[in-house]
Structure formats: structure tokens, C-alpha cells
N, C-alpha and C positions, 0 to 999 in steps of 0.2 A: 827823619829828624837829623839835623846837623849837630854833630857831637864832637867836642874837643876832648881828646884823651891826653892828659898831662902825665909825663913820666912814661911815655909810650915805648921807650926803648928798654925798660926794665922787664923782668920776667913776667910780673903781673900785668904790666902795661901791654906787653905783646899779646898776652892772652885776651885782654879786654878789647884791643883793637880787632882781633880776629872775630870775637863774638859779636861786637858791634857791627862789623861788616856783614856777618852771617844773618844778623837781624834786620838788615836792609837799611841801616843808618848811613849817612854820609859822614865819613870819619876824617877828622884832622888830627894828626899826631904832633904833639908838642914835645920836642926832644932837645937835648943840650947840644948835640952835634949832628946836623942833618947828613953829613957825609958818611956817617956810620950807620945810617938807617935807610932802608928801602923796602917798602911793602906795596905790592900792586894795588892800585885803585884807592890809595890813601894820600890825601894832601899832607905835606910835611911842613911844619914851621919850626925854625930853630930859635932858641933863646934861653934865657935864664928865668926859671919860674919865679924867682924872687924879685924880678925886675918889673915894676908896675907898668912901665910903658910897653915892654914886650908882651906882657900878659894882656894888656888892654887891646893891643893889636890882634892878638890871637883869638880872644874871646869875641870880638866884634863879628856879628853875623851868625853866631852859633845859637842853638836852641837849648843846649845843656852842656855841662862839664863833668867829666869823670876824672877825679884826681887819684892817681895811683903812685904818687911819689913816696919813696922810701929810702932812707939813708943807708949807706954801705958799711958804716961803723956804728952799730946801734948801742955800743957800750960807751961811746964818747958823748960828752955834752954837746948838743947842737940845737940850733933854732931853725934849721932848714925848712921843716914842714910848716912851722908856725908862720915864718916869713912868707913862704909860698902861698899859704892860705890867705894871708892878708892881701897879697897882690891879686890872687884869684877872685876873692870876694869883692874887692874894690872894682875890678874890671867887670864882673857880672852885674854889680849894682849900676855901674856907669852905662852899660849897654842893655840893661833890662833883660838879662838872661836869667830865668828863674830857677832852673833845676841843677843842683849840685850834689853829686854822690862822691863820697871820699872813702878811702881805705885807711883804717886805723889798725889796731891790733887788739887781740884779746889780752886782758890784763890791765888795760887802761880803765880807770874809774871803777864802777861797780861790776864790770865784767870779770873782775878777779874772783868773784864768787863762783864762777864756773870753771876756774882754772885748777888743774891738777897741782899737786905739790911741786912737781918738776917745773911746770910753767911758772908758778909763783916764784920759785928760786931763780929761774931765768930772767923773769921780769925785774927782779931786784938786783941782778948782777949783770949778765951779758946784755940785757935789753934796757938797762937803766937810763941810758941817754935817750933812746927812742921813746921810752915810756913818757918822759917829761915833755918831749917835743910834741908827741902825738896828743897829749893831754891839752897842751896850749893850742894846738891846731883845732881840736874838738871844741874848745871853749870859743874860739873865734867863729867857727862854723855855726854853733848854736846861736850866737848873737847876731848872725848875719842878716836875718830877715828873709833869707832865701828859702826855697823849697828844698830842704837838705835831707840827706840820709847818710848816716855814718855806719860803716860796716866794720865790725871787729872780728876778723876771722881768727880761727884757731891756728896752730902751727901749720904753715903752708908746705906743701910738697909739690914735686913736679910729676907726680903719678898721673896716669890717664884719668879723665873725668869719670866720676861714679854716677853722675846723672841725678843726684839728689842733694839737697841742702837742708839741714835742720837749723831752726832758730831756737836758741837756748834762753830760757827765762831766768833772770837773776834770782828770783824768789825761790826757785827750786833747788838751787845750788848744784844742779847736775853738772858733772864734769864733761868737758869736750875731749875729743881725741885729736884728730887732724883734719886738714881740708886741702883739696887739690886746688892749685891756681886756676885750672880750667873751670872748676865748679864755681869758684869765687867770681871769675869773670862773667860767667853766665848769669849768676845772681845779681851782680853789679849792673849789668846791662839791662836786666829786667826792671830795675828800679827807675829807669828812664820813663817808663810808661805805667808804673804802678804807684798807687798812693798807700799801699798796705803798711809801709814802714816810714811814711813821711814824718819828719821831725822826730825820728827815733835813732838811737845808737843801738845797733843790732849785733848780738854775738851769734856767730854762725860757724858751723862745722859740718863735715859729712856724717860724723857720729860722735 
């Protein structure tokens, strides 16, 4: 499968690229500055993810898109992810690319039911800008008409992969702990060929 990874230079994006390669996919990495990015056997495309023309060119010829974009100042008001989602969705519709998997975060929407007190406080304070932007991004994805999956991971760590991912149901109110980026990447790549969570926003964690 030909897969475009957007935000490939970020921590999550790097892990996703490696997992997509390991799964045998042909990977194109979409990055802001190509000169700062070099991964063997990965095609690299430079551009602004909010630029419709740049995104249309990158999406052409792909089979699926993995969006790992995340802002660096989550406490500030921003529309980065929502604007990027609009460009991505338009490009996918234009080129008839059906599968879109995006990373959001736990705390958005009804996933707050699975958040600890600490995470709820973080969402309302330090993550307040990202929360609003990701909510707008999710709204656009849900209305896209694409084969989408939204992933809402718990607090991410750079620890080694644990090799397992739990899906948390909102109705139970069970609280998550943390999640490694490596496990998030594995789960995200798996959504390319699985319909188990199609058209769902899934709260996930290692425990």
C-alpha cells in the first residue's frame, strides 16, 4: 500500500514511518523542511500541510493517509490541525484516496470520561489550545465522507514498546494511564488494513 505520513518529522511521525516501512508499505513522508529529514527507503515531500496545492500534490497516487500532526505549543490558541485537516480531506476527495487515520488526543470530546483527574486538569490548562484545535479537526474528519479512524491516545511516552494496546470504552469510565509512541504507531499502521474501528474515535492506552 502507498501511504502518506503527514508530520513525519515529529516524534510520533517518525515512529509511524518506521512501523509503516516494517509492515511493507511504500511510505512517503510529508515534512515541513526536507533538508532536516532523511530516512532510508522513504520518499520525502516538503511542504506546508495547510497549503491545499501542496497537499493535493502529495496525496496524488497514494492509497491512504496517516496524519500525525501535533502543535508544539498546546496551550496557545491555534487552528493548525483543523486547517491541515481541511487541506488533507480536500486532497483525498480530489484524488479518490479513501483511508484516513488521524491522531487526536485523549480528553477531546467524550474521551474525557476515561481521563484521570490530572489529565482533565492538563486538558483544561496546558492542553487547552490543542484541545479546541483537535476538536475542530475531528469534526472535519467525521464529516469528510472518507474511511476515517480517529485515535485518541493517552499521555504519550518515549519508552520502549510494550507490545499491547487497550481500547477504552467511554461508558465504563475506566481511567487510562500512559501509552508509548511506538505502540501508538503500530496501532495506527494496523488501521490501514483493518475495519475494526472504521468511523470511530478510539481512546487507546497501554494500560
